[in-house]
N, CA, C and O atoms as a CHARMM CRD file, in Angstrom:
* protein
*
  356
    1    1 MET  N     26.70700 -33.42700   2.32000 PROA 1      0.00000
    2    1 MET  CA    25.79400 -32.36000   3.04500 PROA 1      0.00000
    3    1 MET  C     24.37400 -33.17900   3.06600 PROA 1      0.00000
    4    1 MET  O     23.90000 -33.76500   2.09400 PROA 1      0.00000
    5    2 LYS  N     23.82100 -33.10300   4.31000 PROA 2      0.00000
    6    2 LYS  CA    22.51300 -33.66300   4.62200 PROA 2      0.00000
    7    2 LYS  C     21.46700 -32.55700   4.50000 PROA 2      0.00000
    8    2 LYS  O     21.57900 -31.41600   4.94900 PROA 2      0.00000
    9    3 TYR  N     20.55800 -33.00600   3.90600 PROA 3      0.00000
   10    3 TYR  CA    19.23700 -31.98300   3.63000 PROA 3      0.00000
   11    3 TYR  C     18.63600 -31.94500   5.12700 PROA 3      0.00000
   12    3 TYR  O     18.41800 -32.94100   5.81800 PROA 3      0.00000
   13    4 ILE  N     18.41300 -30.61500   5.49000 PROA 4      0.00000
   14    4 ILE  CA    17.66100 -30.25200   6.56500 PROA 4      0.00000
   15    4 ILE  C     16.43800 -29.38900   6.26500 PROA 4      0.00000
   16    4 ILE  O     16.58700 -28.29500   5.72300 PROA 4      0.00000
   17    5 PRO  N     15.17100 -29.87400   6.62000 PROA 5      0.00000
   18    5 PRO  CA    14.19300 -29.13400   6.21000 PROA 5      0.00000
   19    5 PRO  C     13.92100 -27.74300   7.07300 PROA 5      0.00000
   20    5 PRO  O     14.56700 -27.61700   8.11400 PROA 5      0.00000
   21    6 VAL  N     13.14500 -26.86300   6.75400 PROA 6      0.00000
   22    6 VAL  CA    13.05900 -25.57000   7.38400 PROA 6      0.00000
   23    6 VAL  C     12.35100 -25.98600   8.65900 PROA 6      0.00000
   24    6 VAL  O     11.32400 -26.66200   8.59900 PROA 6      0.00000
   25    7 GLN  N     12.85700 -25.61100   9.76400 PROA 7      0.00000
   26    7 GLN  CA    12.13100 -25.83200  10.92600 PROA 7      0.00000
   27    7 GLN  C     11.07800 -24.98500  11.43000 PROA 7      0.00000
   28    7 GLN  O     11.22000 -23.79500  11.15100 PROA 7      0.00000
   29    8 TRP  N     10.07600 -25.29100  12.08900 PROA 8      0.00000
   30    8 TRP  CA     9.21500 -24.40200  12.69000 PROA 8      0.00000
   31    8 TRP  C      9.69800 -23.69900  13.88100 PROA 8      0.00000
   32    8 TRP  O     10.21200 -24.40100  14.75100 PROA 8      0.00000
   33    9 ASN  N      9.62300 -22.45400  14.07000 PROA 9      0.00000
   34    9 ASN  CA     9.99200 -21.60000  15.29600 PROA 9      0.00000
   35    9 ASN  C      8.75500 -20.55900  15.56000 PROA 9      0.00000
   36    9 ASN  O      7.87900 -20.26400  14.74600 PROA 9      0.00000
   37   10 PRO  N      8.88500 -20.12700  16.76100 PROA 10     0.00000
   38   10 PRO  CA     7.87900 -19.29300  17.11200 PROA 10     0.00000
   39   10 PRO  C      7.33700 -18.04300  16.22000 PROA 10     0.00000
   40   10 PRO  O      6.16400 -17.67000  16.17600 PROA 10     0.00000
   41   11 ASN  N      8.35600 -17.51800  15.57100 PROA 11     0.00000
   42   11 ASN  CA     8.16000 -16.43400  14.53500 PROA 11     0.00000
   43   11 ASN  C      7.16000 -17.11400  13.42200 PROA 11     0.00000
   44   11 ASN  O      6.25500 -16.42200  12.95300 PROA 11     0.00000
   45   12 LYS  N      7.30400 -18.24400  13.07600 PROA 12     0.00000
   46   12 LYS  CA     6.65100 -18.84400  12.04900 PROA 12     0.00000
   47   12 LYS  C      5.16400 -19.13100  12.58000 PROA 12     0.00000
   48   12 LYS  O      4.19300 -18.95100  11.84400 PROA 12     0.00000
   49   13 TRP  N      5.05300 -19.54200  13.76800 PROA 13     0.00000
   50   13 TRP  CA     3.68300 -19.76500  14.20400 PROA 13     0.00000
   51   13 TRP  C      2.96600 -18.43200  14.46500 PROA 13     0.00000
   52   13 TRP  O      1.74500 -18.40000  14.31100 PROA 13     0.00000
   53   14 TYR  N      3.65100 -17.29200  14.86100 PROA 14     0.00000
   54   14 TYR  CA     3.01600 -15.92800  14.89000 PROA 14     0.00000
   55   14 TYR  C      2.43400 -15.51600  13.53000 PROA 14     0.00000
   56   14 TYR  O      1.30700 -15.04400  13.38000 PROA 14     0.00000
   57   15 TYR  N      3.43500 -15.77600  12.43600 PROA 15     0.00000
   58   15 TYR  CA     2.96200 -15.42200  11.15400 PROA 15     0.00000
   59   15 TYR  C      1.66500 -16.19800  10.82200 PROA 15     0.00000
   60   15 TYR  O      0.63200 -15.59000  10.54100 PROA 15     0.00000
   61   16 ASP  N      1.72300 -17.41800  10.85500 PROA 16     0.00000
   62   16 ASP  CA     0.51900 -18.26600  10.52300 PROA 16     0.00000
   63   16 ASP  C     -0.58500 -17.83700  11.01100 PROA 16     0.00000
   64   16 ASP  O     -1.56400 -17.66400  10.28600 PROA 16     0.00000
   65   17 ALA  N     -0.60400 -17.56600  12.49000 PROA 17     0.00000
   66   17 ALA  CA    -1.61200 -17.19800  13.30100 PROA 17     0.00000
   67   17 ALA  C     -2.10800 -15.79000  12.71800 PROA 17     0.00000
   68   17 ALA  O     -3.30300 -15.66500  12.44800 PROA 17     0.00000
   69   18 ALA  N     -1.31200 -14.84100  12.53900 PROA 18     0.00000
   70   18 ALA  CA    -1.70500 -13.45100  12.17300 PROA 18     0.00000
   71   18 ALA  C     -2.52400 -13.61000  10.76700 PROA 18     0.00000
   72   18 ALA  O     -3.60800 -13.06300  10.56300 PROA 18     0.00000
   73   19 LEU  N     -1.82500 -14.45900   9.81300 PROA 19     0.00000
   74   19 LEU  CA    -2.32300 -14.76100   8.60500 PROA 19     0.00000
   75   19 LEU  C     -3.91600 -15.19000   8.58600 PROA 19     0.00000
   76   19 LEU  O     -4.86100 -14.68800   7.97700 PROA 19     0.00000
   77   20 LEU  N     -3.85000 -16.27400   9.45900 PROA 20     0.00000
   78   20 LEU  CA    -5.22500 -16.79400   9.64300 PROA 20     0.00000
   79   20 LEU  C     -6.11500 -15.84700  10.10400 PROA 20     0.00000
   80   20 LEU  O     -7.22500 -15.73000   9.58400 PROA 20     0.00000
   81   21 VAL  N     -5.71000 -15.08400  11.12300 PROA 21     0.00000
   82   21 VAL  CA    -7.03800 -14.14300  11.67600 PROA 21     0.00000
   83   21 VAL  C     -7.09600 -13.04000  10.67900 PROA 21     0.00000
   84   21 VAL  O     -8.19600 -12.50300  10.55300 PROA 21     0.00000
   85   22 GLY  N     -6.14000 -12.61700   9.96800 PROA 22     0.00000
   86   22 GLY  CA    -6.37100 -11.57700   8.81000 PROA 22     0.00000
   87   22 GLY  C     -7.37600 -12.33800   7.63400 PROA 22     0.00000
   88   22 GLY  O     -8.30100 -11.72600   7.10000 PROA 22     0.00000
   89   23 VAL  N     -7.07400 -13.63100   7.35100 PROA 23     0.00000
   90   23 VAL  CA    -8.19000 -14.15300   6.39400 PROA 23     0.00000
   91   23 VAL  C     -9.54500 -14.39800   6.97600 PROA 23     0.00000
   92   23 VAL  O    -10.51900 -14.37500   6.22400 PROA 23     0.00000
   93   24 VAL  N     -9.67800 -14.61900   8.18800 PROA 24     0.00000
   94   24 VAL  CA   -11.15200 -14.69800   8.61100 PROA 24     0.00000
   95   24 VAL  C    -11.75800 -13.44600   8.76000 PROA 24     0.00000
   96   24 VAL  O    -12.97500 -13.35900   8.59300 PROA 24     0.00000
   97   25 LEU  N    -10.95600 -12.27100   9.10500 PROA 25     0.00000
   98   25 LEU  CA   -11.52100 -10.86500   9.26800 PROA 25     0.00000
   99   25 LEU  C    -11.89300 -10.41500   7.88600 PROA 25     0.00000
  100   25 LEU  O    -12.92600  -9.77200   7.69800 PROA 25     0.00000
  101   26 PHE  N    -11.03700 -10.75300   6.87300 PROA 26     0.00000
  102   26 PHE  CA   -11.34000 -10.31500   5.50300 PROA 26     0.00000
  103   26 PHE  C    -12.50400 -11.04100   4.95200 PROA 26     0.00000
  104   26 PHE  O    -13.29000 -10.35400   4.29900 PROA 26     0.00000
  105   27 LEU  N    -12.76500 -12.30000   5.09200 PROA 27     0.00000
  106   27 LEU  CA   -13.78800 -12.93200   4.56400 PROA 27     0.00000
  107   27 LEU  C    -15.20700 -12.81000   5.37100 PROA 27     0.00000
  108   27 LEU  O    -16.31600 -13.00700   4.87400 PROA 27     0.00000
  109   28 TRP  N    -14.92800 -12.44000   6.73000 PROA 28     0.00000
  110   28 TRP  CA   -16.15800 -11.85900   7.46800 PROA 28     0.00000
  111   28 TRP  C    -16.54800 -10.50900   6.89700 PROA 28     0.00000
  112   28 TRP  O    -17.68200 -10.35000   6.44400 PROA 28     0.00000
  113   29 ALA  N    -15.62900  -9.50100   6.90200 PROA 29     0.00000
  114   29 ALA  CA   -16.07800  -8.28900   6.35400 PROA 29     0.00000
  115   29 ALA  C    -16.48600  -8.46000   4.93600 PROA 29     0.00000
  116   29 ALA  O    -17.45600  -7.78400   4.59500 PROA 29     0.00000
  117   30 PHE  N    -15.99100  -9.15800   4.12500 PROA 30     0.00000
  118   30 PHE  CA   -16.44300  -9.12400   2.76300 PROA 30     0.00000
  119   30 PHE  C    -17.84800  -9.76900   2.58200 PROA 30     0.00000
  120   30 PHE  O    -18.67300  -9.32000   1.78600 PROA 30     0.00000
  121   31 LEU  N    -18.06300 -10.85000   3.37500 PROA 31     0.00000
  122   31 LEU  CA   -19.41000 -11.57200   3.37100 PROA 31     0.00000
  123   31 LEU  C    -20.55600 -10.93800   3.86300 PROA 31     0.00000
  124   31 LEU  O    -21.67900 -11.10300   3.38800 PROA 31     0.00000
  125   32 TYR  N    -20.26100 -10.15500   4.88900 PROA 32     0.00000
  126   32 TYR  CA   -21.36800  -9.68500   5.78200 PROA 32     0.00000
  127   32 TYR  C    -21.35900  -8.14800   5.83800 PROA 32     0.00000
  128   32 TYR  O    -22.47000  -7.65100   6.02000 PROA 32     0.00000
  129   33 ILE  N    -20.32900  -7.30200   5.71800 PROA 33     0.00000
  130   33 ILE  CA   -20.31900  -5.90800   5.69200 PROA 33     0.00000
  131   33 ILE  C    -20.52100  -5.54400   4.28500 PROA 33     0.00000
  132   33 ILE  O    -21.42700  -4.77100   3.97700 PROA 33     0.00000
  133   34 ALA  N    -19.67100  -6.09400   3.34800 PROA 34     0.00000
  134   34 ALA  CA   -19.79400  -5.40700   1.99100 PROA 34     0.00000
  135   34 ALA  C    -20.88300  -5.85200   1.25300 PROA 34     0.00000
  136   34 ALA  O    -21.04800  -5.38800   0.12400 PROA 34     0.00000
  137   35 LEU  N    -21.85700  -6.89300   1.82400 PROA 35     0.00000
  138   35 LEU  CA   -22.99500  -7.23700   1.19100 PROA 35     0.00000
  139   35 LEU  C    -23.86500  -6.12000   0.93900 PROA 35     0.00000
  140   35 LEU  O    -24.38500  -5.88900  -0.15300 PROA 35     0.00000
  141   36 GLY  N    -24.01500  -5.39900   2.04000 PROA 36     0.00000
  142   36 GLY  CA   -24.91300  -4.10100   2.11900 PROA 36     0.00000
  143   36 GLY  C    -24.29900  -3.11000   1.49000 PROA 36     0.00000
  144   36 GLY  O    -25.07600  -2.30000   0.98600 PROA 36     0.00000
  145   37 ALA  N    -22.91700  -2.85000   1.31600 PROA 37     0.00000
  146   37 ALA  CA   -22.25400  -1.82000   0.95400 PROA 37     0.00000
  147   37 ALA  C    -22.15200  -1.73400  -0.56900 PROA 37     0.00000
  148   37 ALA  O    -22.12700  -0.66400  -1.17800 PROA 37     0.00000
  149   38 LEU  N    -22.09400  -2.96300  -1.14600 PROA 38     0.00000
  150   38 LEU  CA   -22.06600  -2.91500  -2.65500 PROA 38     0.00000
  151   38 LEU  C    -23.24800  -2.79000  -3.24600 PROA 38     0.00000
  152   38 LEU  O    -24.21400  -3.28400  -2.66400 PROA 38     0.00000
  153   39 SER  N    -23.42800  -2.18200  -4.39200 PROA 39     0.00000
  154   39 SER  CA   -24.62700  -1.74600  -5.05200 PROA 39     0.00000
  155   39 SER  C    -24.52600  -2.47500  -6.27500 PROA 39     0.00000
  156   39 SER  O    -23.62000  -2.22000  -7.06900 PROA 39     0.00000
  157   40 HSD  N    -25.41700  -3.40100  -6.50500 PROA 40     0.00000
  158   40 HSD  CA   -25.56200  -4.20500  -7.72700 PROA 40     0.00000
  159   40 HSD  C    -27.09300  -3.91100  -8.40500 PROA 40     0.00000
  160   40 HSD  O    -28.12100  -3.77100  -7.74200 PROA 40     0.00000
  161   41 GLU  N    -27.01200  -3.86100  -9.64800 PROA 41     0.00000
  162   41 GLU  CA   -28.32200  -3.79900 -10.24400 PROA 41     0.00000
  163   41 GLU  C    -29.14800  -4.80400 -10.12900 PROA 41     0.00000
  164   41 GLU  O    -30.33200  -4.57000  -9.88700 PROA 41     0.00000
  165   42 ARG  N    -28.73400  -5.97700 -10.26300 PROA 42     0.00000
  166   42 ARG  CA   -29.42000  -7.08300  -9.94200 PROA 42     0.00000
  167   42 ARG  C    -28.89600  -7.99000  -8.87600 PROA 42     0.00000
  168   42 ARG  O    -27.67500  -8.13800  -8.83600 PROA 42     0.00000
  169   43 PRO  N    -29.63100  -8.60800  -8.02000 PROA 43     0.00000
  170   43 PRO  CA   -29.12100  -9.24500  -6.98700 PROA 43     0.00000
  171   43 PRO  C    -28.30900 -10.47600  -7.36300 PROA 43     0.00000
  172   43 PRO  O    -28.62200 -11.22100  -8.29100 PROA 43     0.00000
  173   44 ILE  N    -27.09800 -10.66300  -6.47600 PROA 44     0.00000
  174   44 ILE  CA   -26.22400 -11.88400  -7.03100 PROA 44     0.00000
  175   44 ILE  C    -26.53300 -13.07100  -6.13500 PROA 44     0.00000
  176   44 ILE  O    -26.95900 -12.76300  -5.02200 PROA 44     0.00000
  177   45 ASN  N    -26.41500 -14.27200  -6.37700 PROA 45     0.00000
  178   45 ASN  CA   -26.64900 -15.36600  -5.83000 PROA 45     0.00000
  179   45 ASN  C    -25.45000 -15.48400  -4.76400 PROA 45     0.00000
  180   45 ASN  O    -24.39900 -14.89100  -5.00900 PROA 45     0.00000
  181   46 PRO  N    -25.58600 -16.23200  -3.59500 PROA 46     0.00000
  182   46 PRO  CA   -24.54800 -16.38600  -2.77000 PROA 46     0.00000
  183   46 PRO  C    -23.44100 -17.10700  -3.12900 PROA 46     0.00000
  184   46 PRO  O    -22.38000 -16.85900  -2.55600 PROA 46     0.00000
  185   47 GLN  N    -23.50200 -18.09500  -4.11300 PROA 47     0.00000
  186   47 GLN  CA   -22.19500 -18.59400  -4.65500 PROA 47     0.00000
  187   47 GLN  C    -21.22100 -17.80100  -5.46000 PROA 47     0.00000
  188   47 GLN  O    -20.03800 -18.08500  -5.64500 PROA 47     0.00000
  189   48 ILE  N    -21.89500 -16.74300  -5.92500 PROA 48     0.00000
  190   48 ILE  CA   -21.06400 -15.68000  -6.81200 PROA 48     0.00000
  191   48 ILE  C    -20.34800 -14.83800  -5.77800 PROA 48     0.00000
  192   48 ILE  O    -19.13500 -14.62900  -5.80200 PROA 48     0.00000
  193   49 HSD  N    -21.23600 -14.34100  -4.81300 PROA 49     0.00000
  194   49 HSD  CA   -20.59000 -13.54900  -3.57700 PROA 49     0.00000
  195   49 HSD  C    -19.43500 -14.28200  -2.94500 PROA 49     0.00000
  196   49 HSD  O    -18.38500 -13.67200  -2.74500 PROA 49     0.00000
  197   50 ASN  N    -19.56400 -15.58600  -2.61000 PROA 50     0.00000
  198   50 ASN  CA   -18.56400 -16.34000  -1.90100 PROA 50     0.00000
  199   50 ASN  C    -17.25400 -16.27100  -2.95100 PROA 50     0.00000
  200   50 ASN  O    -16.12800 -15.88100  -2.64300 PROA 50     0.00000
  201   51 ALA  N    -17.65100 -16.70500  -4.14900 PROA 51     0.00000
  202   51 ALA  CA   -16.59900 -16.69600  -5.13200 PROA 51     0.00000
  203   51 ALA  C    -15.45400 -15.46300  -5.17300 PROA 51     0.00000
  204   51 ALA  O    -14.22700 -15.46100  -5.27300 PROA 51     0.00000
  205   52 ARG  N    -16.49700 -14.39900  -5.04200 PROA 52     0.00000
  206   52 ARG  CA   -15.92300 -13.05200  -4.99000 PROA 52     0.00000
  207   52 ARG  C    -15.11000 -12.78800  -3.88500 PROA 52     0.00000
  208   52 ARG  O    -14.07000 -12.13100  -3.93100 PROA 52     0.00000
  209   53 ALA  N    -15.59900 -13.31100  -2.88400 PROA 53     0.00000
  210   53 ALA  CA   -14.99200 -13.00600  -1.44600 PROA 53     0.00000
  211   53 ALA  C    -13.61000 -13.78000  -1.45900 PROA 53     0.00000
  212   53 ALA  O    -12.55000 -13.26300  -1.10400 PROA 53     0.00000
  213   54 PHE  N    -13.75300 -15.12500  -1.92700 PROA 54     0.00000
  214   54 PHE  CA   -12.34300 -15.92600  -1.75800 PROA 54     0.00000
  215   54 PHE  C    -11.38200 -15.40700  -2.82500 PROA 54     0.00000
  216   54 PHE  O    -10.16700 -15.39400  -2.62400 PROA 54     0.00000
  217   55 GLY  N    -11.96600 -14.95600  -4.02000 PROA 55     0.00000
  218   55 GLY  CA   -10.97600 -14.45300  -4.97100 PROA 55     0.00000
  219   55 GLY  C    -10.27000 -13.23700  -4.43800 PROA 55     0.00000
  220   55 GLY  O     -9.04900 -13.12000  -4.54800 PROA 55     0.00000
  221   56 ALA  N    -11.01700 -12.34500  -3.87000 PROA 56     0.00000
  222   56 ALA  CA   -10.29400 -11.08700  -3.53300 PROA 56     0.00000
  223   56 ALA  C     -9.47900 -11.39700  -2.28100 PROA 56     0.00000
  224   56 ALA  O     -8.50100 -10.67500  -2.08700 PROA 56     0.00000
  225   57 CYS  N     -9.74900 -12.39600  -1.37700 PROA 57     0.00000
  226   57 CYS  CA    -9.06100 -12.64000  -0.40400 PROA 57     0.00000
  227   57 CYS  C     -7.72900 -13.28400  -0.74800 PROA 57     0.00000
  228   57 CYS  O     -6.68000 -13.04900  -0.14800 PROA 57     0.00000
  229   58 ALA  N     -7.87900 -14.18600  -1.85300 PROA 58     0.00000
  230   58 ALA  CA    -6.41100 -14.61700  -2.23900 PROA 58     0.00000
  231   58 ALA  C     -5.66200 -13.72900  -3.02000 PROA 58     0.00000
  232   58 ALA  O     -4.45000 -13.94200  -3.05600 PROA 58     0.00000
  233   59 PHE  N     -6.14400 -12.70500  -3.70500 PROA 59     0.00000
  234   59 PHE  CA    -5.39000 -11.65100  -4.41800 PROA 59     0.00000
  235   59 PHE  C     -4.77100 -10.92100  -3.23400 PROA 59     0.00000
  236   59 PHE  O     -3.55300 -10.75000  -3.18600 PROA 59     0.00000
  237   60 THR  N     -5.63700 -10.46000  -2.21800 PROA 60     0.00000
  238   60 THR  CA    -4.93300  -9.76400  -1.10700 PROA 60     0.00000
  239   60 THR  C     -3.69900 -10.50500  -0.40500 PROA 60     0.00000
  240   60 THR  O     -2.60500  -9.94700  -0.31800 PROA 60     0.00000
  241   61 ILE  N     -3.92500 -11.74200   0.07100 PROA 61     0.00000
  242   61 ILE  CA    -2.89700 -12.33800   0.55000 PROA 61     0.00000
  243   61 ILE  C     -1.71400 -12.49800  -0.26900 PROA 61     0.00000
  244   61 ILE  O     -0.61900 -12.44800   0.29100 PROA 61     0.00000
  245   62 LEU  N     -1.79900 -12.71400  -1.73600 PROA 62     0.00000
  246   62 LEU  CA    -0.77800 -12.90500  -2.54400 PROA 62     0.00000
  247   62 LEU  C     -0.03900 -11.58500  -2.72800 PROA 62     0.00000
  248   62 LEU  O      1.14400 -11.55300  -3.06500 PROA 62     0.00000
  249   63 THR  N     -0.76400 -10.50600  -2.49900 PROA 63     0.00000
  250   63 THR  CA    -0.17200  -9.07900  -2.56800 PROA 63     0.00000
  251   63 THR  C      0.77600  -8.88200  -1.41200 PROA 63     0.00000
  252   63 THR  O      1.94500  -8.51200  -1.52400 PROA 63     0.00000
  253   64 VAL  N      0.13700  -9.17200  -0.27000 PROA 64     0.00000
  254   64 VAL  CA     0.75600  -8.98300   1.17400 PROA 64     0.00000
  255   64 VAL  C      2.09800  -9.82100   1.07100 PROA 64     0.00000
  256   64 VAL  O      3.22300  -9.33000   1.15600 PROA 64     0.00000
  257   65 ILE  N      1.85300 -10.94900   0.90700 PROA 65     0.00000
  258   65 ILE  CA     3.11600 -12.11900   0.90600 PROA 65     0.00000
  259   65 ILE  C      4.21800 -11.56200  -0.01400 PROA 65     0.00000
  260   65 ILE  O      5.36600 -11.54500   0.43100 PROA 65     0.00000
  261   66 LEU  N      3.97300 -11.09800  -1.27300 PROA 66     0.00000
  262   66 LEU  CA     5.02300 -10.71200  -2.25500 PROA 66     0.00000
  263   66 LEU  C      5.45400  -9.45100  -1.79200 PROA 66     0.00000
  264   66 LEU  O      6.53800  -9.10100  -2.25800 PROA 66     0.00000
  265   67 CYS  N      4.83900  -8.56400  -0.90000 PROA 67     0.00000
  266   67 CYS  CA     5.36800  -7.38800  -0.34600 PROA 67     0.00000
  267   67 CYS  C      6.38000  -7.60600   0.71100 PROA 67     0.00000
  268   67 CYS  O      7.27000  -6.77100   0.87500 PROA 67     0.00000
  269   68 ILE  N      6.30600  -8.63600   1.41500 PROA 68     0.00000
  270   68 ILE  CA     6.78500  -8.98200   2.63200 PROA 68     0.00000
  271   68 ILE  C      8.41700  -9.29100   2.17700 PROA 68     0.00000
  272   68 ILE  O      9.29400  -8.97700   2.98100 PROA 68     0.00000
  273   69 GLY  N      8.70500  -9.76900   1.17500 PROA 69     0.00000
  274   69 GLY  CA    10.19100 -10.19000   0.69700 PROA 69     0.00000
  275   69 GLY  C     10.86200  -8.85200   0.54900 PROA 69     0.00000
  276   69 GLY  O     11.83800  -8.70900   1.28600 PROA 69     0.00000
  277   70 PRO  N     10.58100  -7.90200  -0.18700 PROA 70     0.00000
  278   70 PRO  CA    11.49600  -6.60300  -0.51500 PROA 70     0.00000
  279   70 PRO  C     11.54400  -5.92400   0.87900 PROA 70     0.00000
  280   70 PRO  O     12.62400  -5.46400   1.25000 PROA 70     0.00000
  281   71 LEU  N     10.23300  -5.80800   1.83700 PROA 71     0.00000
  282   71 LEU  CA    10.35900  -5.07000   2.85200 PROA 71     0.00000
  283   71 LEU  C     11.19300  -5.85300   4.04600 PROA 71     0.00000
  284   71 LEU  O     11.48800  -5.24800   5.07700 PROA 71     0.00000
  285   72 ALA  N     11.49400  -6.99900   3.87800 PROA 72     0.00000
  286   72 ALA  CA    12.24000  -7.70200   4.97800 PROA 72     0.00000
  287   72 ALA  C     13.74200  -7.39500   4.71900 PROA 72     0.00000
  288   72 ALA  O     14.60000  -7.63700   5.56800 PROA 72     0.00000
  289   73 ARG  N     14.03000  -6.82100   3.43900 PROA 73     0.00000
  290   73 ARG  CA    15.42700  -6.65100   3.14500 PROA 73     0.00000
  291   73 ARG  C     15.80100  -5.11000   3.54700 PROA 73     0.00000
  292   73 ARG  O     16.98800  -4.78400   3.56300 PROA 73     0.00000
  293   74 LEU  N     14.94900  -4.32300   3.81700 PROA 74     0.00000
  294   74 LEU  CA    15.15600  -2.93200   4.28000 PROA 74     0.00000
  295   74 LEU  C     15.89800  -3.05900   5.68100 PROA 74     0.00000
  296   74 LEU  O     15.45200  -3.67800   6.64700 PROA 74     0.00000
  297   75 ASP  N     17.17600  -2.33000   5.62700 PROA 75     0.00000
  298   75 ASP  CA    18.19800  -2.43300   6.78100 PROA 75     0.00000
  299   75 ASP  C     18.47800  -0.93600   6.68500 PROA 75     0.00000
  300   75 ASP  O     18.36400  -0.19500   5.70900 PROA 75     0.00000
  301   76 ARG  N     18.90400  -0.64500   8.03200 PROA 76     0.00000
  302   76 ARG  CA    19.32000   0.65300   8.55800 PROA 76     0.00000
  303   76 ARG  C     20.56000   1.04000   7.73400 PROA 76     0.00000
  304   76 ARG  O     20.74500   2.21100   7.40500 PROA 76     0.00000
  305   77 ARG  N     21.33300   0.13800   7.43100 PROA 77     0.00000
  306   77 ARG  CA    22.83500   0.35800   6.89300 PROA 77     0.00000
  307   77 ARG  C     22.54100   0.71000   5.41600 PROA 77     0.00000
  308   77 ARG  O     23.53600   1.23000   4.91200 PROA 77     0.00000
  309   78 PHE  N     21.57800   0.60700   4.61800 PROA 78     0.00000
  310   78 PHE  CA    21.32300   1.10000   3.48200 PROA 78     0.00000
  311   78 PHE  C     20.40200   2.17600   3.26900 PROA 78     0.00000
  312   78 PHE  O     20.11700   2.59800   2.14800 PROA 78     0.00000
  313   79 LEU  N     19.92600   2.62900   4.36700 PROA 79     0.00000
  314   79 LEU  CA    18.88900   3.54400   4.45800 PROA 79     0.00000
  315   79 LEU  C     19.46800   4.84700   5.56100 PROA 79     0.00000
  316   79 LEU  O     19.18000   4.81800   6.75800 PROA 79     0.00000
  317   80 PRO  N     20.24900   5.87400   4.99600 PROA 80     0.00000
  318   80 PRO  CA    20.98900   6.68900   5.76000 PROA 80     0.00000
  319   80 PRO  C     20.17300   7.62500   6.32800 PROA 80     0.00000
  320   80 PRO  O     20.55600   8.31500   7.27300 PROA 80     0.00000
  321   81 CYS  N     18.87400   7.73600   5.74900 PROA 81     0.00000
  322   81 CYS  CA    18.05100   8.73700   6.23200 PROA 81     0.00000
  323   81 CYS  C     17.26900   8.41300   7.64200 PROA 81     0.00000
  324   81 CYS  O     16.64500   9.24000   8.30700 PROA 81     0.00000
  325   82 PHE  N     17.42900   7.15000   7.91600 PROA 82     0.00000
  326   82 PHE  CA    16.73600   6.71600   9.12300 PROA 82     0.00000
  327   82 PHE  C     17.82200   6.62700  10.14800 PROA 82     0.00000
  328   82 PHE  O     17.50900   6.56900  11.33700 PROA 82     0.00000
  329   83 THR  N     18.95800   6.61400   9.80900 PROA 83     0.00000
  330   83 THR  CA    20.05700   6.51700  11.00500 PROA 83     0.00000
  331   83 THR  C     20.64200   7.76700  11.45200 PROA 83     0.00000
  332   83 THR  O     21.24300   7.89300  12.51900 PROA 83     0.00000
  333   84 THR  N     20.40200   8.89700  10.40600 PROA 84     0.00000
  334   84 THR  CA    21.02600  10.19900  10.88800 PROA 84     0.00000
  335   84 THR  C     20.12300  10.82100  11.29200 PROA 84     0.00000
  336   84 THR  O     20.55900  11.92100  11.63000 PROA 84     0.00000
  337   85 GLY  N     18.65600  10.72300  11.52600 PROA 85     0.00000
  338   85 GLY  CA    17.80700  11.34900  11.82600 PROA 85     0.00000
  339   85 GLY  C     16.99900  12.38200  10.81200 PROA 85     0.00000
  340   85 GLY  O     16.12000  13.13500  11.23100 PROA 85     0.00000
  341   86 GLY  N     17.38600  12.32400   9.50700 PROA 86     0.00000
  342   86 GLY  CA    16.77100  12.97700   8.31300 PROA 86     0.00000
  343   86 GLY  C     17.80400  12.98400   7.17100 PROA 86     0.00000
  344   86 GLY  O     18.98000  12.62400   7.21200 PROA 86     0.00000
  345   87 ILE  N     17.11900  13.45900   6.18400 PROA 87     0.00000
  346   87 ILE  CA    18.26000  13.49400   4.96000 PROA 87     0.00000
  347   87 ILE  C     19.19700  14.70500   5.02600 PROA 87     0.00000
  348   87 ILE  O     18.73500  15.83800   5.15600 PROA 87     0.00000
  349   88 SER  N     20.46000  14.47800   4.94000 PROA 88     0.00000
  350   88 SER  CA    21.47800  15.63500   5.06500 PROA 88     0.00000
  351   88 SER  C     21.89200  15.93800   3.63000 PROA 88     0.00000
  352   88 SER  O     21.91800  15.15400   2.68200 PROA 88     0.00000
  353   89 ALA  N     22.22100  17.26900   3.65800 PROA 89     0.00000
  354   89 ALA  CA    22.66200  17.76700   2.39500 PROA 89     0.00000
  355   89 ALA  C     24.04300  17.61200   1.94400 PROA 89     0.00000
  356   89 ALA  O     24.38800  18.05500   0.84800 PROA 89     0.00000
């Protein structure tokens, strides 16, 4: 059997585009909007603020990616309450 690597398809391009847009929006919001919303006793320097932004973004991306696996396995065959219109007694 010959090894065939995973090929790119339109769904993967859409996923990557959505992930990139999400990262850009998250970093923009954290760096510019959250700067005024966060209350610090002492002002923090830009390097620490950037490190917090990228760390929070990495944690959020990891959480979203790890949630995709179980959510992708949801199927109407295994969830009867979605196919019958409600939970029956």
